[in-house]
C-alpha positions as CSV (number, residue, x, y, z in Angstrom):
1,M,1.0,-8.0,15.9
2,G,2.2,-10.9,18.2
3,A,3.5,-14.4,17.7
4,G,2.0,-16.4,14.9
5,H,0.4,-13.4,13.1
6,P,0.7,-13.4,9.3
7,E,1.7,-9.7,9.3
8,C,5.2,-10.6,10.6
9,P,8.8,-9.3,10.3
10,E,9.7,-12.3,8.2
11,R,7.8,-10.7,5.3
12,L,10.5,-8.1,4.8
13,D,13.2,-10.6,5.5
14,A,11.9,-12.8,2.6
15,I,11.8,-9.8,0.2
16,E,15.3,-8.8,1.2
17,N,16.7,-12.3,0.8
18,Q,15.1,-12.7,-2.6
19,L,16.4,-9.5,-3.9
20,L,19.9,-10.5,-2.7
21,V,19.8,-14.0,-4.1
22,S,18.4,-12.8,-7.5
23,G,21.0,-10.0,-7.9
24,V,18.3,-7.4,-8.1
25,R,19.4,-5.8,-4.9
26,D,22.8,-4.8,-6.5
27,A,21.0,-2.7,-9.1
28,L,18.9,-0.7,-6.6
29,E,19.6,2.4,-4.6
30,R,18.5,1.8,-1.0
31,R,17.4,4.5,1.5
32,E,16.3,4.2,5.0
33,A,12.9,5.6,6.0
34,P,12.7,8.7,8.2
35,P,9.7,9.0,10.5
36,A,6.8,11.1,9.0
37,P,6.0,14.3,10.7
38,V,2.6,14.1,12.4
39,S,1.5,17.2,10.4
40,D,1.9,15.1,7.2
41,I,0.0,12.1,8.7
42,E,-2.8,14.5,9.4
43,L,-3.2,15.3,5.6
44,A,-5.1,12.0,5.5
45,H,-6.1,11.3,9.1
46,D,-8.1,13.0,11.8
47,R,-6.0,14.6,14.5
48,M,-7.9,12.6,17.1
49,H,-7.1,9.3,15.4
50,V,-3.4,10.2,15.5
51,A,-3.6,11.3,19.1
52,A,-5.4,8.1,20.1
53,L,-2.7,5.9,18.7
54,R,0.0,7.9,20.4
55,G,-2.0,7.7,23.7
56,L,-2.3,3.9,23.3
57,T,1.4,3.7,22.9
58,D,2.1,5.7,26.0
59,G,-0.5,3.6,27.9
60,L,1.1,0.4,26.8
61,R,4.5,1.5,27.9
62,E,3.2,2.2,31.4
63,E,1.3,-1.1,31.6
64,I,4.4,-3.0,30.6
65,Q,6.4,-1.3,33.3
66,A,3.7,-2.4,35.7
67,G,3.8,-6.0,34.5
68,G,0.8,-5.7,32.2
69,P,0.2,-7.0,28.7
70,S,2.6,-6.2,25.8
71,H,-0.1,-5.6,23.2
72,A,-3.3,-3.6,22.8
73,Q,-6.0,-5.1,20.7
74,I,-7.4,-2.8,18.0
75,D,-9.8,-5.3,16.4
76,P,-9.9,-9.1,16.3
77,D,-7.1,-9.1,13.6
78,T,-5.1,-6.1,14.6
79,S,-3.0,-5.3,17.7
80,M,-0.2,-2.9,18.5
81,N,2.8,-2.9,20.8
82,V,5.1,-0.1,22.0
83,H,7.0,-0.1,18.8
84,T,4.0,0.2,16.5
85,W,3.8,4.0,16.7
86,D,7.4,4.4,15.5
87,A,7.0,1.7,12.8
88,S,3.9,3.3,11.5
89,L,5.6,6.7,11.3
90,S,8.5,5.1,9.5
91,A,6.2,3.3,7.0
92,A,4.4,6.6,6.1
93,G,7.7,8.4,6.2
94,A,9.1,6.0,3.6
95,A,6.2,6.9,1.2
96,I,6.8,10.6,1.8
97,A,10.5,10.4,1.4
98,A,10.0,8.4,-1.8
99,T,7.6,11.0,-3.1
100,D,10.2,13.8,-2.4
101,A,13.0,11.8,-4.2
102,V,10.8,11.1,-7.2
103,M,9.5,14.6,-7.4
104,A,13.1,15.9,-7.2
105,G,14.1,13.7,-10.1
106,E,16.6,11.8,-8.0
107,M,14.9,8.6,-9.1
108,E,12.1,7.8,-11.6
109,N,10.2,5.5,-9.2
110,A,10.5,3.9,-5.9
111,F,9.3,0.8,-4.0
112,C,8.8,1.1,-0.3
113,A,9.3,-2.2,1.6
114,I,7.4,-1.3,4.7
115,R,5.4,-2.6,7.6
116,P,2.7,-2.1,8.8
117,P,0.6,-1.9,5.7
118,G,-1.9,0.9,5.3
119,H,-4.8,0.6,2.9
120,H,-7.4,-0.5,5.4
121,A,-6.6,2.5,7.7
122,C,-9.6,4.9,7.5
123,R,-9.4,8.6,8.2
124,N,-10.3,8.0,11.8
125,Q,-9.9,4.2,12.4
126,A,-7.1,1.6,12.4
127,M,-8.1,-1.8,11.2
128,G,-7.0,-4.8,9.1
129,F,-3.3,-4.7,10.2
130,C,-3.2,-1.0,9.3
131,F,-2.7,2.1,11.4
132,F,-1.8,5.0,9.0
133,N,-2.7,4.9,5.3
134,N,0.7,5.2,3.8
135,V,-0.4,5.6,0.2
136,A,-3.2,8.1,1.0
137,V,-0.8,10.1,3.1
138,A,1.8,10.2,0.2
139,A,-0.9,11.1,-2.4
140,R,-2.2,14.0,-0.3
141,Y,1.4,15.0,0.4
142,A,2.2,15.2,-3.3
143,L,-0.9,17.4,-3.8
144,E,-0.4,19.7,-0.8
145,R,3.4,19.9,-0.5
146,H,4.4,19.6,-4.1
147,G,1.5,21.3,-5.8
148,L,0.4,18.5,-8.1
149,K,-3.0,18.8,-9.6
150,R,-3.9,15.1,-10.3
151,V,-2.5,11.9,-8.8
152,A,-3.7,8.3,-9.1
153,I,-3.7,5.4,-6.6
154,V,-3.6,1.9,-8.0
155,D,-4.5,-0.9,-5.5
156,F,-4.0,-4.6,-6.6
157,D,-4.3,-6.1,-3.1
158,V,-6.7,-9.1,-2.8
159,H,-8.6,-7.1,-0.2
160,H,-10.5,-3.9,-0.9
161,G,-8.7,-0.7,0.1
162,N,-11.6,0.5,2.2
163,G,-9.4,2.9,4.1
164,T,-8.1,4.6,1.0
165,E,-11.6,4.8,-0.4
166,H,-12.8,6.4,2.8
167,I,-10.1,9.0,2.7
168,V,-10.1,9.9,-1.1
169,A,-13.7,9.4,-2.2
170,G,-15.0,12.6,-3.8
171,D,-11.5,14.2,-3.9
172,Q,-11.3,14.8,-7.7
173,R,-7.5,15.5,-7.4
174,I,-7.1,11.7,-6.8
175,L,-8.3,8.9,-9.0
176,M,-8.4,5.5,-7.3
177,V,-8.5,2.3,-9.3
178,S,-8.5,-1.2,-7.8
179,F,-9.7,-4.8,-8.1
180,F,-10.4,-7.0,-5.1
181,Q,-12.0,-10.3,-4.2
182,H,-15.6,-10.0,-3.3
183,P,-17.4,-10.9,-1.1
184,F,-14.4,-10.9,1.2
185,Y,-12.8,-8.8,3.9
186,P,-13.6,-6.0,4.7
187,Q,-17.4,-6.6,4.9
188,G,-19.3,-5.0,2.1
189,G,-16.5,-4.1,-0.3
190,S,-16.7,-0.8,-2.0
191,R,-19.3,1.5,-0.3
192,S,-19.0,4.7,-2.4
193,N,-20.2,5.6,-5.8
194,A,-17.9,8.7,-6.0
195,S,-16.9,9.4,-9.5
196,N,-13.2,9.4,-8.8
197,L,-13.3,5.6,-7.9
198,V,-12.9,2.7,-10.2
199,N,-13.2,-0.2,-7.8
200,V,-13.8,-3.6,-9.6
201,P,-15.0,-6.5,-7.4
202,V,-14.1,-10.0,-8.7
203,P,-15.2,-13.4,-7.5
204,A,-13.0,-15.9,-5.7
205,Y,-10.8,-18.1,-7.9
206,T,-10.4,-15.4,-10.6
207,K,-7.1,-15.9,-12.4
208,G,-4.6,-13.7,-14.2
209,P,-6.1,-13.6,-17.7
210,E,-9.5,-12.4,-16.4
211,V,-7.8,-9.8,-14.2
212,R,-5.8,-8.5,-17.2
213,E,-9.0,-8.2,-19.2
214,L,-10.7,-6.2,-16.4
215,I,-7.7,-3.9,-16.1
216,T,-7.6,-3.3,-19.8
217,A,-11.4,-2.6,-19.9
218,H,-11.8,-0.5,-16.7
219,W,-8.6,0.8,-15.3
220,L,-6.6,1.8,-18.3
221,P,-9.2,4.0,-20.1
222,R,-9.8,6.0,-16.9
223,L,-6.1,6.4,-16.1
224,E,-5.5,7.6,-19.7
225,A,-8.3,10.1,-19.6
226,Y,-7.3,11.3,-16.2
227,R,-3.6,11.9,-17.1
228,P,-2.2,11.6,-13.5
229,E,0.9,13.6,-12.8
230,M,2.1,10.9,-10.4
231,I,1.0,7.3,-9.6
232,F,0.9,5.7,-6.2
233,I,0.6,1.9,-5.9
234,S,-0.9,-0.1,-3.0
235,A,1.2,-3.2,-3.8
236,G,-0.5,-6.1,-2.1
237,F,0.6,-9.5,-3.4
238,D,-2.0,-11.7,-1.5
239,A,-4.0,-12.3,-4.7
240,H,-1.3,-14.8,-5.6
241,R,-2.6,-18.3,-6.1
242,A,-0.3,-19.6,-3.3
243,D,-1.4,-17.1,-0.7
244,D,-4.0,-18.5,1.8
245,M,-5.2,-15.0,2.8
246,G,-7.2,-14.9,-0.4
247,Q,-8.7,-17.2,-3.1
248,M,-7.5,-15.6,-6.3
249,G,-5.1,-17.1,-8.9
250,L,-2.5,-14.5,-9.8
251,V,1.1,-15.4,-10.4
252,E,4.4,-13.4,-10.7
253,G,3.9,-12.8,-14.4
254,D,0.6,-11.2,-13.7
255,Y,2.2,-8.7,-11.3
256,A,4.9,-7.9,-13.8
257,W,2.2,-7.3,-16.5
258,I,0.1,-5.1,-14.2
259,T,3.3,-3.1,-13.2
260,Q,4.2,-2.7,-16.9
261,R,0.8,-1.3,-17.7
262,I,1.0,1.2,-14.8
263,K,4.5,2.2,-15.8
264,E,3.4,2.9,-19.4
265,V,0.7,5.3,-18.1
266,A,3.2,7.0,-15.8
267,Q,5.7,7.4,-18.7
268,R,3.0,9.0,-20.9
269,H,1.5,11.3,-18.4
270,A,3.6,11.5,-15.2
271,K,7.3,11.6,-16.3
272,G,7.5,8.0,-15.1
273,R,6.8,9.0,-11.5
274,I,5.6,6.1,-9.4
275,V,5.8,5.4,-5.7
276,S,4.8,1.8,-4.8
277,C,4.1,0.8,-1.2
278,L,3.9,-2.8,0.1
279,E,0.5,-3.8,1.4
280,G,-0.4,-7.5,1.8
281,G,1.3,-10.7,0.8
282,Y,1.6,-13.4,3.4
283,N,3.0,-16.6,1.7
284,L,6.6,-15.7,2.1
285,D,7.9,-17.4,-1.1
286,A,5.1,-16.0,-3.3
287,L,5.5,-12.6,-1.7
288,A,9.3,-12.5,-2.3
289,L,9.0,-13.7,-5.9
290,S,6.1,-11.3,-6.7
291,V,8.0,-8.3,-5.3
292,E,11.0,-9.2,-7.3
293,A,8.9,-9.3,-10.5
294,H,7.3,-6.0,-9.6
295,I,10.7,-4.3,-9.0
296,R,12.3,-5.7,-12.1
297,V,9.7,-3.9,-14.2
298,L,10.0,-0.7,-12.2
299,A,13.8,-0.8,-12.5
300,D,14.0,-1.9,-16.1
301,L,15.9,-5.1,-15.1
């Protein structure tokens, strides 16, 4: 994104360091992410959107060779460089590879430590630090390539997953549940009344106990009734009280509690199958500790 941007490489470094220091890393199986085939990206995105990003990458490469700028601006918050295309394919590829591994029974669940994030990427638009919608791609991949009938997407980022909503609204094979600070970015919050969406707006300064009550009242009954065969998580940790990108009051224990509730649903209905993908989280210490709490629950540590 460029120097000084909150969506920075140090985010993954902080997670890696915390997992090493805590000893959690020793209990995990690590796999590198292959790039996603474009045909799988197009399960969730318009072909012209994919082609436009590829064209921007090619144009940037030519401009740099001619002494031009190193970044192309997508919106006021989002820019790309010549490596963004490959990074975006790898981020979506991680979600797809994790889906394959979980479906094959090689692991019960997986966490994808990936950049760039994805849940603001609409079917035909990159925005909000996001280029391809990693979770939406993986969910559609599970349906189309593995023949599942029902999957769920759980989004606990502080920002509304508008891109995910745009892609999955009305697709009854996918149930999306989320909470998000509102009013906040993106402008307007949830814009769809589709019956497969359970998007719960919450005011700024909402803390963990209130969020737990909302999840118990709104998410869990719908997830139980839906009986998903696999669950995908848009795991954003910027609702943490220490994260300046939002004004909510969650702590590590809240993320552990949320993860446990999701895991219980997966164990009852989906053979434990979960693929979790990193979204937001920009205070490096809070991000690292929250991811550790999330992974400890997923891995039974």
